[in-house]
N, CA, C and O atoms as a GROMACS GRO file, in nm:
protein
  464
    1MET      N    1  -0.099  -3.758   1.257
    1MET     CA    2  -0.185  -3.633   1.240
    1MET      C    3  -0.299  -3.669   1.272
    1MET      O    4  -0.362  -3.763   1.224
    2ASP      N    5  -0.343  -3.573   1.379
    2ASP     CA    6  -0.520  -3.610   1.490
    2ASP      C    7  -0.661  -3.545   1.394
    2ASP      O    8  -0.646  -3.444   1.325
    3ASN      N    9  -0.745  -3.591   1.399
    3ASN     CA   10  -0.879  -3.565   1.319
    3ASN      C   11  -0.843  -3.422   1.343
    3ASN      O   12  -0.789  -3.416   1.232
    4PHE      N   13  -0.830  -3.337   1.377
    4PHE     CA   14  -0.853  -3.170   1.444
    4PHE      C   15  -0.755  -3.153   1.259
    4PHE      O   16  -0.795  -3.140   1.143
    5SER      N   17  -0.605  -3.166   1.329
    5SER     CA   18  -0.553  -3.082   1.187
    5SER      C   19  -0.560  -3.109   1.083
    5SER      O   20  -0.558  -3.022   0.996
    6ARG      N   21  -0.572  -3.270   1.046
    6ARG     CA   22  -0.651  -3.324   0.896
    6ARG      C   23  -0.742  -3.205   0.844
    6ARG      O   24  -0.723  -3.139   0.743
    7GLN      N   25  -0.886  -3.185   0.971
    7GLN     CA   26  -0.944  -3.112   0.894
    7GLN      C   27  -0.978  -2.966   0.884
    7GLN      O   28  -1.057  -2.898   0.818
    8GLU      N   29  -0.862  -2.939   0.998
    8GLU     CA   30  -0.779  -2.752   0.950
    8GLU      C   31  -0.749  -2.781   0.848
    8GLU      O   32  -0.828  -2.733   0.767
    9THR      N   33  -0.637  -2.864   0.780
    9THR     CA   34  -0.583  -2.836   0.732
    9THR      C   35  -0.698  -2.855   0.516
    9THR      O   36  -0.678  -2.812   0.402
   10GLY      N   37  -0.813  -2.951   0.592
   10GLY     CA   38  -0.892  -2.982   0.457
   10GLY      C   39  -0.957  -2.829   0.406
   10GLY      O   40  -0.981  -2.785   0.294
   11LEU      N   41  -0.976  -2.765   0.559
   11LEU     CA   42  -1.045  -2.628   0.539
   11LEU      C   43  -0.979  -2.496   0.455
   11LEU      O   44  -1.030  -2.423   0.371
   12GLU      N   45  -0.829  -2.497   0.519
   12GLU     CA   46  -0.744  -2.409   0.432
   12GLU      C   47  -0.700  -2.430   0.296
   12GLU      O   48  -0.644  -2.347   0.224
   13LEU      N   49  -0.743  -2.588   0.258
   13LEU     CA   50  -0.741  -2.625   0.094
   13LEU      C   51  -0.828  -2.563   0.000
   13LEU      O   52  -0.807  -2.490  -0.097
   14GLN      N   53  -0.974  -2.629   0.076
   14GLN     CA   54  -1.085  -2.547   0.011
   14GLN      C   55  -1.100  -2.468   0.018
   14GLN      O   56  -1.162  -2.425  -0.079
   15GLU      N   57  -1.059  -2.336   0.157
   15GLU     CA   58  -1.062  -2.183   0.108
   15GLU      C   59  -0.947  -2.145   0.011
   15GLU      O   60  -0.982  -2.072  -0.081
   16GLN      N   61  -0.897  -2.160   0.012
   16GLN     CA   62  -0.790  -2.126  -0.140
   16GLN      C   63  -0.846  -2.145  -0.233
   16GLN      O   64  -0.865  -2.048  -0.307
   17LEU      N   65  -0.903  -2.293  -0.277
   17LEU     CA   66  -0.989  -2.263  -0.354
   17LEU      C   67  -1.051  -2.199  -0.442
   17LEU      O   68  -1.044  -2.168  -0.561
   18ALA      N   69  -1.118  -2.186  -0.348
   18ALA     CA   70  -1.236  -2.120  -0.368
   18ALA      C   71  -1.198  -1.968  -0.360
   18ALA      O   72  -1.288  -1.896  -0.403
   19ARG      N   73  -1.090  -1.905  -0.317
   19ARG     CA   74  -1.056  -1.777  -0.388
   19ARG      C   75  -0.991  -1.766  -0.490
   19ARG      O   76  -0.988  -1.657  -0.545
   20LEU      N   77  -0.909  -1.894  -0.552
   20LEU     CA   78  -0.870  -1.907  -0.676
   20LEU      C   79  -1.007  -1.905  -0.809
   20LEU      O   80  -1.014  -1.825  -0.902
   21LYS      N   81  -1.103  -2.018  -0.779
   21LYS     CA   82  -1.218  -1.977  -0.872
   21LYS      C   83  -1.242  -1.851  -0.844
   21LYS      O   84  -1.297  -1.805  -0.945
   22ARG      N   85  -1.226  -1.727  -0.723
   22ARG     CA   86  -1.281  -1.630  -0.797
   22ARG      C   87  -1.192  -1.592  -0.862
   22ARG      O   88  -1.202  -1.685  -0.943
   23GLY      N   89  -1.105  -1.532  -0.903
   23GLY     CA   90  -0.997  -1.502  -1.033
   23GLY      C   91  -0.905  -1.468  -0.962
   23GLY      O   92  -0.872  -1.355  -0.927
   24GLY      N   93  -0.831  -1.635  -0.920
   24GLY     CA   94  -0.694  -1.634  -0.930
   24GLY      C   95  -0.567  -1.534  -0.834
   24GLY      O   96  -0.616  -1.446  -0.762
   25LEU      N   97  -0.480  -1.542  -0.834
   25LEU     CA   98  -0.407  -1.446  -0.755
   25LEU      C   99  -0.418  -1.296  -0.761
   25LEU      O  100  -0.350  -1.242  -0.673
   26ARG      N  101  -0.456  -1.248  -0.807
   26ARG     CA  102  -0.477  -1.097  -0.846
   26ARG      C  103  -0.557  -1.048  -0.765
   26ARG      O  104  -0.553  -0.944  -0.700
   27ARG      N  105  -0.679  -1.178  -0.776
   27ARG     CA  106  -0.856  -1.100  -0.716
   27ARG      C  107  -0.824  -1.152  -0.534
   27ARG      O  108  -0.904  -1.113  -0.449
   28GLU      N  109  -0.682  -1.255  -0.486
   28GLU     CA  110  -0.664  -1.293  -0.388
   28GLU      C  111  -0.560  -1.173  -0.311
   28GLU      O  112  -0.535  -1.186  -0.191
   29LEU      N  113  -0.520  -1.093  -0.366
   29LEU     CA  114  -0.358  -0.977  -0.319
   29LEU      C  115  -0.508  -0.837  -0.282
   29LEU      O  116  -0.508  -0.753  -0.191
   30GLU      N  117  -0.626  -0.863  -0.402
   30GLU     CA  118  -0.707  -0.738  -0.364
   30GLU      C  119  -0.805  -0.773  -0.243
   30GLU      O  120  -0.849  -0.664  -0.206
   31GLU      N  121  -0.849  -0.855  -0.178
   31GLU     CA  122  -0.892  -0.914  -0.158
   31GLU      C  123  -0.842  -0.957   0.048
   31GLU      O  124  -0.916  -0.984   0.142
   32GLN      N  125  -0.682  -0.944   0.040
   32GLN     CA  126  -0.606  -0.900   0.093
   32GLN      C  127  -0.604  -0.764   0.165
   32GLN      O  128  -0.653  -0.746   0.276
   33SER      N  129  -0.558  -0.695   0.110
   33SER     CA  130  -0.546  -0.532   0.109
   33SER      C  131  -0.676  -0.493   0.150
   33SER      O  132  -0.689  -0.384   0.206
   34ARG      N  133  -0.812  -0.597   0.122
   34ARG     CA  134  -0.928  -0.487   0.239
   34ARG      C  135  -0.952  -0.555   0.317
   34ARG      O  136  -1.061  -0.526   0.368
   35VAL      N  137  -0.872  -0.700   0.390
   35VAL     CA  138  -0.986  -0.755   0.475
   35VAL      C  139  -0.847  -0.745   0.568
   35VAL      O  140  -0.736  -0.787   0.538
   36THR      N  141  -0.898  -0.664   0.709
   36THR     CA  142  -0.798  -0.742   0.828
   36THR      C  143  -0.848  -0.770   0.982
   36THR      O  144  -0.929  -0.725   1.063
   37ALA      N  145  -0.772  -0.849   0.973
   37ALA     CA  146  -0.791  -0.849   1.172
   37ALA      C  147  -0.810  -0.763   1.242
   37ALA      O  148  -0.745  -0.670   1.195
   38SER      N  149  -0.853  -0.735   1.320
   38SER     CA  150  -0.855  -0.711   1.483
   38SER      C  151  -0.729  -0.686   1.549
   38SER      O  152  -0.672  -0.776   1.610
   39GLY      N  153  -0.686  -0.576   1.541
   39GLY     CA  154  -0.528  -0.621   1.649
   39GLY      C  155  -0.380  -0.577   1.483
   39GLY      O  156  -0.265  -0.534   1.491
   40SER      N  157  -0.471  -0.620   1.352
   40SER     CA  158  -0.324  -0.615   1.260
   40SER      C  159  -0.298  -0.461   1.239
   40SER      O  160  -0.392  -0.390   1.276
   41VAL      N  161  -0.211  -0.409   1.196
   41VAL     CA  162  -0.222  -0.348   1.115
   41VAL      C  163  -0.141  -0.287   0.933
   41VAL      O  164  -0.038  -0.312   0.871
   42THR      N  165  -0.252  -0.208   0.916
   42THR     CA  166  -0.242  -0.193   0.784
   42THR      C  167  -0.065  -0.157   0.712
   42THR      O  168   0.023  -0.097   0.772
   43ALA      N  169  -0.057  -0.208   0.587
   43ALA     CA  170   0.061  -0.196   0.554
   43ALA      C  171   0.034  -0.070   0.517
   43ALA      O  172  -0.067  -0.004   0.491
   44ALA      N  173   0.254  -0.038   0.526
   44ALA     CA  174   0.263   0.147   0.496
   44ALA      C  175   0.369   0.081   0.389
   44ALA      O  176   0.379  -0.038   0.357
   45TRP      N  177   0.447   0.195   0.342
   45TRP     CA  178   0.553   0.264   0.274
   45TRP      C  179   0.633   0.364   0.217
   45TRP      O  180   0.596   0.428   0.118
   46LEU      N  181   0.733   0.378   0.271
   46LEU     CA  182   0.784   0.454   0.255
   46LEU      C  183   0.807   0.512   0.097
   46LEU      O  184   0.876   0.445   0.020
   47ILE      N  185   0.743   0.642   0.052
   47ILE     CA  186   0.765   0.670  -0.084
   47ILE      C  187   0.826   0.822  -0.053
   47ILE      O  188   0.851   0.884   0.050
   48GLU      N  189   0.836   0.849  -0.198
   48GLU     CA  190   0.926   1.004  -0.204
   48GLU      C  191   0.820   1.025  -0.303
   48GLU      O  192   0.766   0.932  -0.362
   49VAL      N  193   0.774   1.214  -0.329
   49VAL     CA  194   0.734   1.212  -0.431
   49VAL      C  195   0.820   1.238  -0.548
   49VAL      O  196   0.944   1.242  -0.547
   50VAL      N  197   0.728   1.259  -0.663
   50VAL     CA  198   0.830   1.296  -0.765
   50VAL      C  199   0.760   1.414  -0.819
   50VAL      O  200   0.807   1.521  -0.781
   51SER      N  201   0.680   1.419  -0.882
   51SER     CA  202   0.547   1.614  -0.872
   51SER      C  203   0.458   1.578  -0.815
   51SER      O  204   0.459   1.462  -0.776
   52CYS      N  205   0.331   1.674  -0.784
   52CYS     CA  206   0.218   1.698  -0.866
   52CYS      C  207   0.135   1.666  -0.951
   52CYS      O  208   0.129   1.734  -1.053
   53GLU      N  209   0.038   1.542  -0.933
   53GLU     CA  210  -0.033   1.517  -1.044
   53GLU      C  211  -0.138   1.622  -1.106
   53GLU      O  212  -0.144   1.664  -1.222
   54GLN      N  213  -0.224   1.653  -0.985
   54GLN     CA  214  -0.287   1.753  -0.978
   54GLN      C  215  -0.362   1.813  -0.859
   54GLN      O  216  -0.325   1.743  -0.765
   55TYR      N  217  -0.411   1.866  -0.832
   55TYR     CA  218  -0.491   1.910  -0.707
   55TYR      C  219  -0.352   1.884  -0.574
   55TYR      O  220  -0.248   1.949  -0.561
   56ASN      N  221  -0.404   1.757  -0.484
   56ASN     CA  222  -0.360   1.711  -0.391
   56ASN      C  223  -0.307   1.610  -0.388
   56ASN      O  224  -0.242   1.560  -0.296
   57VAL      N  225  -0.349   1.540  -0.571
   57VAL     CA  226  -0.254   1.412  -0.622
   57VAL      C  227  -0.094   1.415  -0.643
   57VAL      O  228  -0.046   1.478  -0.737
   58TYR      N  229  -0.030   1.360  -0.571
   58TYR     CA  230   0.109   1.285  -0.659
   58TYR      C  231   0.125   1.206  -0.692
   58TYR      O  232   0.068   1.101  -0.662
   59ASN      N  233   0.257   1.229  -0.809
   59ASN     CA  234   0.344   1.116  -0.788
   59ASN      C  235   0.468   1.062  -0.743
   59ASN      O  236   0.584   1.099  -0.762
   60VAL      N  237   0.393   0.911  -0.642
   60VAL     CA  238   0.525   0.870  -0.609
   60VAL      C  239   0.610   0.762  -0.628
   60VAL      O  240   0.559   0.662  -0.678
   61ARG      N  241   0.706   0.760  -0.605
   61ARG     CA  242   0.771   0.622  -0.611
   61ARG      C  243   0.830   0.568  -0.444
   61ARG      O  244   0.860   0.636  -0.346
   62GLN      N  245   0.831   0.415  -0.462
   62GLN     CA  246   0.847   0.369  -0.347
   62GLN      C  247   1.015   0.371  -0.326
   62GLN      O  248   1.100   0.327  -0.403
   63VAL      N  249   1.039   0.467  -0.142
   63VAL     CA  250   1.186   0.390  -0.144
   63VAL      C  251   1.250   0.335  -0.048
   63VAL      O  252   1.159   0.341   0.035
   64SER      N  253   1.352   0.275   0.018
   64SER     CA  254   1.404   0.230   0.156
   64SER      C  255   1.509   0.351   0.184
   64SER      O  256   1.549   0.452   0.127
   65ILE      N  257   1.526   0.296   0.279
   65ILE     CA  258   1.620   0.363   0.396
   65ILE      C  259   1.754   0.240   0.345
   65ILE      O  260   1.719   0.132   0.297
   66VAL      N  261   1.918   0.278   0.365
   66VAL     CA  262   1.972   0.174   0.369
   66VAL      C  263   2.055   0.224   0.492
   66VAL      O  264   2.094   0.141   0.574
   67GLY      N  265   2.079   0.341   0.504
   67GLY     CA  266   2.093   0.313   0.689
   67GLY      C  267   2.150   0.504   0.643
   67GLY      O  268   2.117   0.591   0.562
   68PRO      N  269   2.263   0.488   0.766
   68PRO     CA  270   2.239   0.682   0.851
   68PRO      C  271   2.329   0.694   0.741
   68PRO      O  272   2.402   0.603   0.702
   69GLY      N  273   2.321   0.826   0.686
   69GLY     CA  274   2.399   0.934   0.636
   69GLY      C  275   2.403   0.891   0.515
   69GLY      O  276   2.508   0.898   0.451
   70LEU      N  277   2.257   0.824   0.446
   70LEU     CA  278   2.306   0.763   0.309
   70LEU      C  279   2.157   0.830   0.269
   70LEU      O  280   2.070   0.871   0.346
   71GLU      N  281   2.158   0.829   0.158
   71GLU     CA  282   2.028   0.891   0.162
   71GLU      C  283   1.926   0.752   0.060
   71GLU      O  284   1.988   0.669  -0.007
   72PRO      N  285   1.836   0.751   0.064
   72PRO     CA  286   1.720   0.671   0.034
   72PRO      C  287   1.757   0.603  -0.102
   72PRO      O  288   1.837   0.666  -0.170
   73VAL      N  289   1.702   0.457  -0.166
   73VAL     CA  290   1.710   0.422  -0.229
   73VAL      C  291   1.590   0.395  -0.361
   73VAL      O  292   1.545   0.281  -0.350
   74THR      N  293   1.567   0.423  -0.405
   74THR     CA  294   1.454   0.393  -0.515
   74THR      C  295   1.416   0.237  -0.544
   74THR      O  296   1.498   0.154  -0.584
   75LEU      N  297   1.306   0.216  -0.523
   75LEU     CA  298   1.185   0.030  -0.464
   75LEU      C  299   1.150   0.043  -0.625
   75LEU      O  300   1.094   0.148  -0.655
   76GLY      N  301   1.186  -0.089  -0.779
   76GLY     CA  302   1.126  -0.117  -0.851
   76GLY      C  303   1.136   0.051  -0.952
   76GLY      O  304   1.198   0.157  -0.941
   77GLY      N  305   1.058   0.004  -1.028
   77GLY     CA  306   1.058   0.075  -1.162
   77GLY      C  307   0.961   0.173  -1.164
   77GLY      O  308   1.013   0.282  -1.190
   78SER      N  309   0.819   0.183  -1.143
   78SER     CA  310   0.672   0.246  -1.150
   78SER      C  311   0.674   0.340  -1.042
   78SER      O  312   0.700   0.328  -0.923
   79ASN      N  313   0.641   0.435  -1.111
   79ASN     CA  314   0.532   0.545  -0.972
   79ASN      C  315   0.398   0.472  -0.972
   79ASN      O  316   0.377   0.372  -1.040
   80GLY      N  317   0.289   0.545  -0.873
   80GLY     CA  318   0.214   0.532  -0.857
   80GLY      C  319   0.175   0.677  -0.798
   80GLY      O  320   0.272   0.751  -0.780
   81LEU      N  321   0.030   0.739  -0.759
   81LEU     CA  322  -0.094   0.821  -0.755
   81LEU      C  323  -0.080   0.805  -0.595
   81LEU      O  324  -0.083   0.710  -0.516
   82ALA      N  325  -0.064   0.941  -0.585
   82ALA     CA  326  -0.124   0.899  -0.380
   82ALA      C  327  -0.185   1.036  -0.339
   82ALA      O  328  -0.110   1.131  -0.364
   83TYR      N  329  -0.297   1.066  -0.286
   83TYR     CA  330  -0.375   1.134  -0.228
   83TYR      C  331  -0.253   1.213  -0.070
   83TYR      O  332  -0.193   1.141   0.010
   84ASN      N  333  -0.250   1.351  -0.070
   84ASN     CA  334  -0.174   1.419   0.004
   84ASN      C  335  -0.259   1.453   0.108
   84ASN      O  336  -0.268   1.576   0.107
   85LEU      N  337  -0.372   1.373   0.259
   85LEU     CA  338  -0.465   1.423   0.280
   85LEU      C  339  -0.429   1.558   0.368
   85LEU      O  340  -0.516   1.638   0.404
   86ALA      N  341  -0.267   1.574   0.402
   86ALA     CA  342  -0.324   1.684   0.484
   86ALA      C  343  -0.325   1.904   0.381
   86ALA      O  344  -0.321   2.014   0.436
   87GLU      N  345  -0.330   1.874   0.250
   87GLU     CA  346  -0.363   1.938   0.139
   87GLU      C  347  -0.520   1.939   0.114
   87GLU      O  348  -0.560   1.827   0.083
   88LEU      N  349  -0.641   2.058   0.121
   88LEU     CA  350  -0.708   2.065   0.003
   88LEU      C  351  -0.773   1.967  -0.143
   88LEU      O  352  -0.704   1.938  -0.241
   89PHE      N  353  -0.886   1.938  -0.128
   89PHE     CA  354  -0.933   1.874  -0.231
   89PHE      C  355  -0.860   1.991  -0.359
   89PHE      O  356  -0.768   1.961  -0.435
   90THR      N  357  -0.914   2.093  -0.354
   90THR     CA  358  -0.956   2.152  -0.476
   90THR      C  359  -0.850   2.252  -0.496
   90THR      O  360  -0.860   2.322  -0.596
   91GLU      N  361  -0.719   2.275  -0.392
   91GLU     CA  362  -0.642   2.301  -0.413
   91GLU      C  363  -0.517   2.304  -0.518
   91GLU      O  364  -0.587   2.232  -0.589
   92ALA      N  365  -0.398   2.320  -0.593
   92ALA     CA  366  -0.336   2.287  -0.560
   92ALA      C  367  -0.183   2.266  -0.490
   92ALA      O  368  -0.123   2.329  -0.404
   93GLY      N  369  -0.150   2.150  -0.566
   93GLY     CA  370  -0.088   2.125  -0.377
   93GLY      C  371   0.044   2.173  -0.476
   93GLY      O  372   0.048   2.217  -0.591
   94THR      N  373   0.180   2.136  -0.342
   94THR     CA  374   0.236   2.289  -0.290
   94THR      C  375   0.339   2.168  -0.276
   94THR      O  376   0.441   2.232  -0.303
   95LEU      N  377   0.385   2.040  -0.252
   95LEU     CA  378   0.512   1.970  -0.187
   95LEU      C  379   0.599   1.940  -0.336
   95LEU      O  380   0.561   1.908  -0.449
   96SER      N  381   0.722   1.964  -0.282
   96SER     CA  382   0.884   1.957  -0.342
   96SER      C  383   0.878   1.793  -0.389
   96SER      O  384   0.851   1.699  -0.314
   97ALA      N  385   0.904   1.786  -0.497
   97ALA     CA  386   0.949   1.644  -0.604
   97ALA      C  387   1.132   1.618  -0.496
   97ALA      O  388   1.233   1.687  -0.486
   98GLY      N  389   1.083   1.468  -0.430
   98GLY     CA  390   1.213   1.394  -0.354
   98GLY      C  391   1.196   1.452  -0.184
   98GLY      O  392   1.294   1.442  -0.110
   99THR      N  393   1.021   1.530  -0.112
   99THR     CA  394   0.966   1.505   0.032
   99THR      C  395   0.960   1.388   0.043
   99THR      O  396   0.887   1.346  -0.047
  100LEU      N  397   1.029   1.235   0.159
  100LEU     CA  398   0.966   1.193   0.182
  100LEU      C  399   0.824   1.156   0.295
  100LEU      O  400   0.800   1.246   0.375
  101ALA      N  401   0.735   1.034   0.300
  101ALA     CA  402   0.650   1.091   0.341
  101ALA      C  403   0.574   0.927   0.400
  101ALA      O  404   0.507   0.904   0.300
  102VAL      N  405   0.558   0.859   0.454
  102VAL     CA  406   0.437   0.760   0.510
  102VAL      C  407   0.336   0.718   0.422
  102VAL      O  408   0.240   0.791   0.397
  103MET      N  409   0.352   0.587   0.362
  103MET     CA  410   0.164   0.577   0.219
  103MET      C  411   0.162   0.502   0.325
  103MET      O  412   0.244   0.466   0.410
  104TRP      N  413  -0.040   0.473   0.284
  104TRP     CA  414  -0.074   0.348   0.332
  104TRP      C  415  -0.162   0.328   0.242
  104TRP      O  416  -0.205   0.426   0.182
  105ARG      N  417  -0.213   0.187   0.206
  105ARG     CA  418  -0.357   0.249   0.124
  105ARG      C  419  -0.430   0.224   0.236
  105ARG      O  420  -0.406   0.171   0.345
  106VAL      N  421  -0.534   0.279   0.179
  106VAL     CA  422  -0.669   0.293   0.220
  106VAL      C  423  -0.825   0.274   0.131
  106VAL      O  424  -0.903   0.360   0.090
  107GLY      N  425  -0.830   0.115   0.123
  107GLY     CA  426  -0.948   0.080   0.038
  107GLY      C  427  -0.889   0.067  -0.081
  107GLY      O  428  -0.798  -0.013  -0.065
  108ASP      N  429  -0.894   0.114  -0.227
  108ASP     CA  430  -0.846   0.156  -0.336
  108ASP      C  431  -0.745   0.216  -0.385
  108ASP      O  432  -0.682   0.206  -0.490
  109GLU      N  433  -0.732   0.342  -0.211
  109GLU     CA  434  -0.641   0.462  -0.276
  109GLU      C  435  -0.515   0.474  -0.183
  109GLU      O  436  -0.508   0.473  -0.060
  110ASN      N  437  -0.419   0.486  -0.278
  110ASN     CA  438  -0.316   0.580  -0.146
  110ASN      C  439  -0.292   0.653  -0.153
  110ASN      O  440  -0.280   0.715  -0.258
  111VAL      N  441  -0.257   0.716   0.028
  111VAL     CA  442  -0.213   0.844   0.095
  111VAL      C  443  -0.164   0.841   0.180
  111VAL      O  444  -0.141   0.751   0.259
  112PHE      N  445  -0.124   1.012   0.173
  112PHE     CA  446  -0.027   0.981   0.364
  112PHE      C  447  -0.068   1.154   0.346
  112PHE      O  448  -0.142   1.221   0.274
  113TYR      N  449   0.024   1.177   0.453
  113TYR     CA  450  -0.058   1.296   0.529
  113TYR      C  451   0.110   1.419   0.577
  113TYR      O  452   0.170   1.412   0.685
  114VAL      N  453   0.154   1.532   0.440
  114VAL     CA  454   0.265   1.534   0.459
  114VAL      C  455   0.225   1.694   0.469
  114VAL      O  456   0.204   1.741   0.357
  115GLN      N  457   0.207   1.816   0.611
  115GLN     CA  458   0.216   1.958   0.554
  115GLN      C  459   0.264   1.974   0.534
  115GLN      O  460   0.371   1.958   0.594
  116PRO      N  461   0.247   2.041   0.397
  116PRO     CA  462   0.338   2.166   0.298
  116PRO      C  463   0.386   2.284   0.409
  116PRO      O  464   0.450   2.382   0.371
   0.00000   0.00000   0.00000
């Protein structure tokens, strides 16, 4: 191993230790969701609308496409909240349960865009 590789590995270890000091794995995951490099793509999930929580905020669950001709299957056991940006923030949401969408994480919020 040359000096450059050793130095690079040492810097990586120092960075990991600094992240752990700042709050452990949870903080590291939060940090990763906020930091993107140029050319990177924001993570996206396939979701299904479960119900309308209030206004344009919906209870959603993550689903996975199994294959052609098969209904998507639910992943995990818990639902989350997401904003539908296609609807006004001041009016009741109108999407039906079972509506599929692609959800993105933007800052601290989950968002999707489906026109009713």
